[in-house]
N, C-alpha and C positions, 0 to 999 in steps of 0.2 A: 504494500500500500504506500503510495507516494504521499509524503507529508512535508510541510515546510516548517522547520523549527527555528525560532529566533533564540539562538544559544545565549547562555548567561556569560557575561564577562567575568563573573566572580566565582564560577564553578568550572574550572578548566581541568578536571581530573576524571579519569575513567574508573577510579577506585570508589566503589559504592560503599558508603559508610554512614551510619546513623549517629547523629549527635545525641548526647544525654537529654532526656526529657525534663531534666531539672531546669532547662531554659524556658519552659513554657510560661507565658504571661496571660493572666485571666482578665477579661473584660466583662463586667456584669452588664446585662442588657435590660434588666427589669423583669418583673413578673416571675421571678425564679429562674430565668434563663441566663446563660453565660456562654462565652466562647473563650477557648484557650488558643493561643497563637505561638508558633515557633518557626520563624523564617529559616530557610535553609536546613531543615532537619536532616534531609538526605543529601550527602555529598555525592557528586557524580550522577546527579539526577538526569542530566541530559542524555547520558549513556543509557540509563534505564528507559527513558522515553523512547529512544530509537529502537530498543529491543522489543518493548511492548507494542509499539506501533506496527512492527513487522510480524511478531510472533503470536499475538493474541487473536483468537478467532472472532473478530468483530462482526457484528451483524446490525443491520438497519431494521427499524420497526415502523409500523404505521398504526396510528391510533385514531379512534373516533372522537372528533371534536364538534360538538353541536350537531349540525346536519351534514357533515362531510368527514371523510377519512383523509388524514394528512400524514406526511412523513414526519417522524420524530427528528428534530434538527441536531442530531449527534449520533455517533455509533456507540454500541453498547456491548458489554460482556458481563457475565455474572458467575461467581464461584460460590456455590453453596457450602454450608458447614461440612467439613470433612474432605472437600475436593482440593486437590493440590493447586496452589496458586501458580501463576505463569512465571514467577521468578522467585528464587529463594529469599531475596532481600525483602519481599513483601510479606512472607511468612515471619521473618525476623521482626519487621515493623509491627505486625499484628500482635505478636507475642510481647513486644516491648510495651505497646499500648495497653494490653490486657493486664500486664504486671503493674504498670504505673497507676492505672485507674481502678485496681482491684478493690480497694477499700471503699471508694466512692461509688463505683458502678455496681459492684457486687456480683458481677458475672463477666465472662470474657467476650471479646469481639470474635465472631466466628465466621462471618460472611464477608465477601468483598465484591462490590459492584464497581465496574470500570466504565467511564464515559470518555469518548474521544471527540473533542471539539476540533474539527478539521481546520477551521478558520473563524474569523469574527462573525460570520453569519450563523454558525452553530450556537445553540443556547439552551437554557432550560428555564421555563416560566416559574413564576412565584408559586411556592408550595411548601408544605411541611411533610416530613416522613411520617404520615399518619394512617397508612392503611394497615399497620400492625399495632403493636403495643405503644408506640409513640403517641397515639391519639389519646391515651388515658394515663400514661405513666411517664415519670421522668426517665430519661435515658440519654445515651450519647451516640453521636455519629462523628467519626474521625475521618478527615479527608486529607490525603497526601496528593499534592499537585505537582505535575511534571510538565515541562515544556514552557511555552510562552505564557507569561502571566495574564490572567483574566480576573476581572472583579467578581468576587462573591458578595452579592448584595443582601442585606438583611433589613426587614421592616417588621413592626408589630403586626400580628394577625388582624385582618380587617381592612387592609389596603393602605394606600398612601404611598408617598415617596420613600426611597431607601433611607433608613436611619444610619446605616453603617455600610461601608464598602471596604473589602479587604482584597487587594491585588495579590493573587496567589499563583505561583508557578515555580519552576526550578527547585523542587524539593521542599517547598513550604508545607507546613502542617497546620491545620485548623481543626479544633474539636468543638462541636456544638453540644452543649450539655444542659442539664437541669430540665426545665420545661420548654426548652427552645423549640422542639418540633411541634408542640401544640399551641404555644403562645406567640411564636414568631414565624415568619416565612422567609425563605431564602431563594435566590435565583442567580443564574449566570446570564446577564443581559447580553444581547447582541452588541457587537462593537465594530465601529467603522475605523477604529484607530489601529487595529492589528490584523494581519493576515496570517499570523503564525498559529501553529497547532498546540493544543493542550490536552493532556490526559489527567483525569482525576481518578483516584482510587478511594472508594468509600468503604470503610470498615464499620460493621454494625454488629450488635449483639443479636442473638437468636430472636426471631419474631418482630424485628424492627425493620420496616421497609417503607 
């Protein structure tokens, strides 16, 4: 699959290496929601991007929207609990997150969903991960971003403009926790400022989607 990656000037190594999670910084959002952020968690992230872009069995989806069926504006892949992940460093990342948040979350991260944003026209609309337990329970969703940075926007549930924007790419980590999935919404808006590609890896506990 041909992709255009805008490489990082600050991550010029092929050595895949996770930084300690002690560098996470928490931002309270209100209503019991918060996000933790760790820029550059994965060193060598551009190398991993190239491998995943080539090796992951990406697929396109079509979904019913109102009175018509439309293309989902990104490519997708999903790894259920117990399925091997497409690169060993992703299993290492999931284990590190499970260990770090064990006391607060009370359960491990077990699944991995991948999204491939091929350029600035690919996006994901405002939503919360509420088709599972996130609709009624506090939980966490951890996202490792690879490739060209794109804004992850957040706003309180109910609409309105984005209250926060986090530009994520090149190995950055964000964790949405507490009530975030049911009291806030997040999105990756379309962007006319970038033509580069991004891959996000979303780690979730069982039953959260």
